[in-house]
N, C-alpha and C positions, 0 to 999 in steps of 0.2 A: 533842554534836556541836561540833567546834571552829569558832570564829567565823572568817569569811573575813578575812584580813589586808588592810587598806586599802593599795592600791597607791600607792607613792610617786611623786610627779611627778619624772620624770627631770631631772637637771640639764642646763642647756644646755651645749653644747660651746664651749669658748673658742677660737674660730678665726675668722680673717677670711673673709668670703665669697669664693668662687672668682672670681679675676680682680681682686681688690682687695688693697691692702697697707697696712701701717702705716708711718709715717715718724717717726723719732725725732730728738731733739736736734740733733746736728751736721748731719744731712741737711736738716732743716727750716731751720736757720739759713743753711746754704749756699745753698739755693734762694732764700730770701728776699733774701739779700744780692745774689745774681746778678740777681734780678728788680728790685731797687732800682736797680742800675746801669743796666739796660736801660731801665727806666721813666724814669730821669733823662734819658736820650737823647731819648725820646719827648717828655718835658716841655720839653726845651730846643728842640725843633722846633716847639713851640707847640700840642701836643696836650693835651687835657684828659682826666682820668680819668673813667671811667663804671663804675658797679656796677649790674648788672641782676639780676633774680632767677635762681636756678638752675632754676626751673620756668617753662615757657612752655606755652601751649596748643599742641596738635599742629597746629592751623591756622597758628599763627605759625611753627612750625618748618618747615612747608611740605612737605617731602618725605614725611613719614610720616603716614598716615591710619589710623585703627583699622578692623580688619575686624569680623566679627560678634562674635567672642569676645575678641579681644585686639588690642593695637596692632600695627602692622607691626613686624617685627623690625628691630633696629638702634637703637631708642630705648627707654629705660626709661619706661613710661607707665602710667597708670591713669585710671579714670573718676571724676570728682568727684561729689559728692552732687547736683549740678545737671545731671548727665549730660554735662558738658564733659570731653573728653579732655585730660589734662595730661601733660607729659613733662619729664624732665630734659634740659637743653639739650645738644644734640649738638655744638655749637661755639659760638663767641662772635659769629659774624657774623649768623646768623638773628635772635637777640635784638636786635642793633643795628638791623636793618631795621625791626623792630617799634617800637623806641624812636623812631627818626626819624619813622616814619609817625604815631605817636601824639602826639609833642611837636614836630612840625615847625614850628609857628607860634612856639614859644618858643625854639627853638634857632637859633644863628647859621647862616648859609648862606654858604660851606660849613661843615659841622660836622666838627671834627677830634677824634677821641677815641681813647684807648687803654684796654684792659681786660685784667685778669689774673684767672684763676680756673680751677677744675676744670671739666671737661666729661665727659660719660658716654657710652659706647657699649655697647649691649646686643649685644655680639658675642662669639664664642667666644674666650676668652683663650688665650694661649700664652706661650712664653718671651719675656720682655721686652715682652709685649703685655697691657696692663691695661685694665680696663673704666672706670677713672677715671684721668684724667691732666690735667696743667695745660697751658693755652695762654696766650700773651702776644701780644695783638693790637694793631694800630694801623690806623686807617682814616680816610679822608677821604671824606665824603659830600656831594655837591652840586657837585663840581668836574669839569667835562667834559674839561678840558684834560689831555693826557697828561703835562704838567709835574707833575701830582699823582702819577702813576705813577713818574716819574723820582725825585721827592723820596722816595717810599716806599722805593725801591730803595737810594738813598744812605743813608737813615736806617737801613735794615736793616743795611747794612755797618757803620755806626757802632755800632749796638746789639750786633752780634756781637762787635766788638772790645771794647766795654765789658763784655760778659758774660764775656770771657776768651779769645776766639779770636784768635790773632795774625793780623795782616795777612799774606797769603800762604798761610794755611791754609784759606781759604774763597774761594768765588766766587759771586756772585749772577748767575744765568742768566736771561735775559729773552727772551720770545717774545710772539706776539700771536695770539689765537684767530681774528682776522679773516683773517690770512694763511692759516692752515690751512683756514678755510672757503673762501677763494678757491681754494686748491688742490683742495679737495673739489668745488667748483663746476666747475672745469675738467675733472674726471674724471667728472662726472655724479652725484656723491654728495651734493650740497647744492644746494637750490633756495631762493633768497631768498623766493620767494612761498609756499613750503611747507616751512618749516624742519624739520618732523617727519618728512618723507619720508627714507627710508634711514637713520633714526636708529640702527637696530640695527647695520648694517654700519659706520657711522661709529664707533660705540662700539668695535667690534673693532679698527678702524684705530688709534684713540686708544690703546687698551691696548697694541697692538703697538709703537707709537712709544715709549710710556712705558717699555718694557722694553729699549730700545736699549743702555744702558750695561751691562745684565746679560746680554743675549743676543747682542749684536753685530749687525752688518748681516745676516749669514746667517740668524740666528734671526728677525729682524724680517721679512725677505723671505718666509720660510716662513709666518709668521702673516698676512702680507698676501695670500698665495696660498692654496693648498689647506689648509695647516695644518702643524703641527710635532709631531714625536715626540721626546720627551726620552730620556735614557739609560735611564730606568726602563721605557720602553715606552709611557708615557701619551701619548695623542694629543690635541692641542688644535686644534680646527677653526679654520681661518683665515677671512679676509674674502672669499676667492675673487675677488680683483681680477684683471683681465687683466694681461698683462705690461706694457702701456703705462701702465695705471693705477698699477701697483706702482712702475715706474721714476720716475713723477712724484712719488709720495709719498716714495720714497727720496731723490730729488733735493732735496725740501723738507727732509728730516731732515738731509741732509749738505750743505746749502748752504754754500758757501765752502770745501769740502774741497779744491778744486783750487788754492787759494792756498798760499803757502809756509808760513803759520802757522796754517791753519785747524784741522786735526784731527791728533791724534796717535793712530796705530793701534798697538795693543799686543797681542802674542800672549799669550793667557791662556785656559786651559780653563774653560769656563763651563757645561758640562753638555749640549752638543749631541751629536748622534750622529756628526757628522763629526769628522775628526781635528784640523784646524787651524781656529781661529776668530779673528776680529778683533773686539776690543772697543774701541770708540771712546770716548776721553776728551777733554774740552775743558779748556783752561786759559787763563788770562788773557794769557800772554805771546805776542805776535806774532799775535794773532787779527785777521784782516783783516775788519773789520766791513763795509767797502765791498764786498768780494767777496760776502759773505753777502747783503747787501741787493740787490746786482745779480742774484744767482742767484734770490732770492725774487721780484723783479719779473718775471723771465722765467717763473717757475713759475706765478704767479697769472694770467698772460696778460691777458685782457680783463675779468676779474672786478673789478667796482667795489669790492666789500668787501675783496678781496684787496689791491688797490692802496692802499686807505685804510689797511689794516693795516701795509703796508710803510712808508708815509709816517709812521705813528705810531712805528714802531720807529726810523726815521731821526731823528725829533725827540728821542726818548728818548736815543739814542746821543749826539746832539750836546749835550744838557743834561748828561749824565753826564760826558762828556769835558771840558766847560767847567769843571766843578767838581773835576776831578782824580780822578774815580772810575773811569776807564776800565780800570784794572788790577784793579779789584775787582768790576765789574759788566760783563757781556758779553752780546751778542746770541747766542742759541743756539736754533735752530729745533726742537731735540729736546724742549724743555720743553712739555708739553701740559697738565699738571695734570688731576686726575681729576674734579673737580666740574663738573656740567653748567651751573652758573649763571654761569660766567665768560663775558664778552662781548667782551673786548679784550685788552690786555696781560696776560700772566701771568708770574710770576717764582718762582724757587726758589733758596734758599741751600744750597749744597752744600759740605761740608767736604772738602778735597782731600787731607788726610793719610791715611796708611794705618793700618789696625788689623788684628789677627789675629782671624779669625772662629772660631766654635765648631768648624769643621772644620779649623782650623790654617792656612787659606789667608789670605794678605795681600790686603786689598782696601780701596778708599776707604771712609771712614766713611759718606758719602752725605748725603742731605738732612736739614736740621734746621728748615727754615722754608719756607713757600710762600704764595702769594697771587695776587692779580690784580684785574682790573676786573670788577664785577658790576652793570651799569647797570639790570638788570631786577628786582633782588631787592626793593627798596622798592615797585616798581610793583605787586607782588602785593596790597599794602594800599591804595594810593592810586589805582591805575589810571593813574598818570602816571609816565613814566620819570624816575628820579632817578639821576644818575651817582654811582658810588661805586667806590672802590678801596682795597685794604688788604692787610696781611700778617699772618700768624700764625706765631709761633715755637713749636715743640714743646719746652716747657720741660724735661721729663724727658729727652728725647733729647739736648738740648743739654748738660745736666748729665752724662749718660752719656759724651758726647764729651769733655768736660773731664776726666773721671776717666780716660779712656783715655790721655790725653796728660799725666797727672800734674798738671793745673792745678786739680783739685778732688778732694775726698775724702781729702786728706792730713792735714788738721788736725783735731784732736779739739775738741769744744765745751768751752770753759772755763766751769766752773761758778761759782757765787757764792762770795764770802767767807762762811764759816760761823762764827757766834759760838756757841761751845760753852756749854751750860747747865750750869754747875758747881754752881749753887745754885738750886733750883726757886723758892725764896722771893724771888729777885732777878730775876724775869722782866722786870719793868718796866725795870730798869737795862740788861739785855741788849737789850731793844727800843730803848732810847735809843741805845746804841752802834750798833745796826743802822741806825737812822734817820739818825744823823750820817753814816755811810758812804753811804747812799743819797742823801742830800741833797747829797753832794759827787760824785755821778756814779759811785759804786762799787756794783756789783751785790752784794747781801748778803742773808743770811737768818739767823734765829735757829733753832737746832736745836730742834724741837718734839716729837721722839720721846722715848722713854724709854731709859735705859741709862747706863752709866758712860762715862768719858772715852774708853776704848778703842773702845767701840761708836760713839761720836760721831765719832771720827776715821775709823773705817771708813766711816761714812756720808759724811763729807767726801771721802774718797778716791773713793767710788763716784760722787759728784756731780762729780768732776774739779775740786774746789775748789782754787784756788791758795793760799789762806791760811786757817788756823784761828785765831780770836781767843779767847784764854783769859784769863778774869778770875775767879780763885778767891779764897778768903778772904785768902791771903797777898798776892796782887797788889793786892787792894782796900785792904788795910791800908797798903801802901807807895805807893799812888797810881800804879800801873803796870799795864800789860797785857802778856801774852806773845803774840807773833805766831809762829806755826809756818808757815814757808814750805813748803807741801806740794809745790809744783811743783819748787822747788829741792831739797828733800829727796829727791824721786824721782830727780832727775838725779844728785845726789851719791851716792846709794846705788849707782847703776849705774857711776859714773865714778871716784869717789875711792877710792884704794887704801890710804892711810896715815892715821893719826890726826892727824898734823900738817896734812894737807890738809883734813881735816874741820873742825879748829879754825879754820883760816884762812878758811873760808867757812861759818859756822854757819847751819844751816837754821832755827834758833829763836833769837829775840832778845826781850829785855824792854825796853820803851820807856815813857816817862812817858805817863800816860793822856791828857794834853793833846796829845801828838804822834801819837796813834793814826791819825788820818786821813792826815796827811802821810806817815807811815811805810808805811802800807798802799799808798798810791798809788805810793810809790817802789818798793816790792817788786813791784807789778803791772807797773810800767814796766820793771823789770829782767827780769821773766819774759817780757815781750813782745819783748825785744831778740833 
C-alpha cells in the first residue's frame, strides 16, 4: 500500500492587503519633501512636533466601542491579553486629546503641536480610497480666543503654498457651528438645555448642506424636505422640514448671495432628475463678508449661541483682513464639516482649479484639508472643558492634486553614485572611495552583488544612478579613476546624432584619483542644471 504523501504547506501569496498600497522611491521622497516644507511653516509659527503611538485604547479614540464579538466597524482593533481593547488611530486629533489630558501638568498652556503620520480606517476601499493614508495636523490646545482659529487658517494658507499650491488656486472657507446651532434653535431643531434632542434630523440637515457644491440648491432643498430621487431612481429620504424651516436653512447656506460679489451660479449637470440645475461656487474675489454676517445675524434671531457665533466670525474676518489674507480665506456658511465634536469655528481648504474626472467631466478638485474648534474633546478625559482648535491636511490627496496640475510626479528619484567592484580583493579600497564621497555630502554605494562590469552598469541604470566610478587595475596603476556619467550618457544617446557631437561632450572621463570628489560633485551639479 502506497504511503500518503505529506501535504506541502502552500506558499503565501505576494500581494498587498485589500485597501492598502506600497509606495516606492520617488513617491516616498516627494511626499517627504512636501511634508518637510509644510512642517517648516508650522515650525515657523511656533508649533512643536509630537509623535504619539499608532495604537490607542478604544476608550481614548472615543467614538468606537467593542461589541460582544468584535470592535465597532470603522477602526482596526483587537483585544489585548489584559482584555483592554486597542485600535489603530483613526486620526491624529483623538490621540492629541489623550496626550494633553495625560501630560497637562508638564505641557505649556496653550500647547501648540504639529504631527505627521499614517492613520487607518476599517472601511470598504474603493478607487482612490485606501484604508491607510497620511495626515499632517497642527493644533492649539488651551486657547479660548478665536484669534487661535484665525491663526490656524492663515497658517494653513501658507502651508498650502509651501506645499506647492499657487496662490489663487485655493481658498480657505470658514464657518461656525454656533451659527448653525443658532439657526437650528430658531427652527426648533436644537435646544441648548437638551443638545441630544433632534440629533437625527440635524444630521440629515448637515449632510444635505455638505452636498451643496455637488447637488446645488435644488438638490439640497429636496433633501431638507421629503427627499430626493437621483437619475438612477434611488431615493434618499429627507429631513422633512417645513417650508419655513427649509427657507431659513437655505438662507443660512446662501447668506450674502444678494450682494454683488457673494455667489457665482453656474449651470452644470450634476445628476438631478430636473433638466436645469444651479451649482453654487464661492471664490475670494468680491466676496462681501459684511453682507454675509448681516444675513447671519438676521437668521439666528434671538439665539444667544447663534449671535455669539456670528461675533466670532466677525472677529476672525477682521484678523484675517488685518494680516492681508482676506483673498485667501473667506467666510462661507456652507462649510459644516462632518465630525460631531466641532464646537465653534470650522474651516476647509478647497482647491479651486478644475480637473477632469473619471467620467470625462471637468470639475473643481475640491477639499484637501479641514478642521475646526473642538472644546469638548479633552473634557472626555479630565471632566473640564479645554479649548482646542486645529487643522488636518490630507497628504495623499494634496499630492494627487499637485500631480494633476503637473507640480509633482514629474521627476524621477536620483539614485546614488555607484562604485563598481572591478576586483573583489580590493573591496576595502572601494569602500574608502565610497566613504570619501559620503563624507563630502554625496550619496554613494559600493556594488555588493555579483557579476561582470556589464551587469554592474545595468544595476546602476536600474538604480537611476547618475555616475558610475570605475577603478580597475589599469586605473590603479596610473593613479586615476574613470567616471561614467550615466545621466549625461542617457541624454546624449537620445539627442546626439553625430560622432563629432559625442566627442565634444564625452559621457566618460578619466581624472586623477585625488580629484575624484571634486569632479563627481561637478558632474552632479551639471546634471542638476
